C-alpha positions in Angstrom: 100.7 127.4 135.0 97.0 127.8 134.6 95.0 130.7 135.9 91.6 130.2 137.6 89.7 133.2 138.9 92.8 135.5 138.7 94.9 133.1 140.8 97.7 130.8 139.7 96.8 127.2 140.1 99.6 124.7 140.6 98.6 121.1 140.1 100.2 118.2 142.0 102.8 117.3 139.4 103.9 120.9 139.1 104.2 121.1 142.9 106.4 118.0 143.0 108.6 119.4 140.2 109.0 122.7 142.2 110.1 120.8 145.3 112.9 119.2 143.3 114.2 122.4 141.7 117.8 123.4 142.2 118.8 127.0 143.0 118.9 128.0 139.3 115.6 126.4 138.3 113.8 128.0 141.3 115.3 131.4 140.5 114.1 131.1 136.8 110.6 129.9 138.0 110.2 132.8 140.5 111.5 135.2 137.9 108.8 134.1 135.5 106.1 134.4 138.2 107.3 137.9 139.0 107.3 139.0 135.4 103.9 137.7 134.8 102.6 139.5 138.0 104.4 142.7 137.0 102.9 142.5 133.4 99.4 142.0 134.8 99.8 144.8 137.2 101.1 147.2 134.5 98.2 146.3 132.2 95.7 146.9 134.9 96.9 150.5 135.6 96.1 153.1 133.0 99.0 155.1 131.8 99.1 158.9 132.0 100.5 161.0 129.2 102.4 164.2 129.8 100.0 166.2 127.7 97.1 165.0 129.7 98.8 166.1 133.0 99.6 169.5 131.4 96.0 170.0 130.2 94.7 169.2 133.7 97.1 171.6 135.5 96.9 174.4 132.9 93.6 175.8 134.1 94.4 175.8 137.8 94.0 179.3 139.3 97.1 180.7 140.9 99.6 179.1 138.6 101.2 181.9 136.6 103.5 181.6 133.5 106.8 181.4 135.6 105.4 178.7 137.9 103.9 176.9 134.9 107.2 176.7 133.2 108.8 175.2 136.3 106.0 172.6 136.5 106.4 171.7 132.9 110.2 171.2 133.3 109.7 169.0 136.4 107.0 166.9 134.7 109.2 166.5 131.6 112.1 165.2 133.8 109.8 162.8 135.7 108.3 161.4 132.4 111.9 161.0 130.9 112.9 158.9 134.0 109.9 156.7 133.8 110.5 156.0 130.1 114.1 155.1 130.6 
């Protein structure tokens, strides 16, 4: 499929092919479309590193050493889940 102005363009022949797809072909086609959209979305969102979050929160007034350790533990768990 071609892209034009950030939209997928389906020409007439591709449209006719899609109309004739069986269940498996349609599932494969839609999976490809989904994966392309997911990849585009993931690329458009900047990632956040654990160290950046820690630096941003470290200077917040009112967060003492005990609370800071709890925050670091929870953030580490969260980032481990995202990477899995």
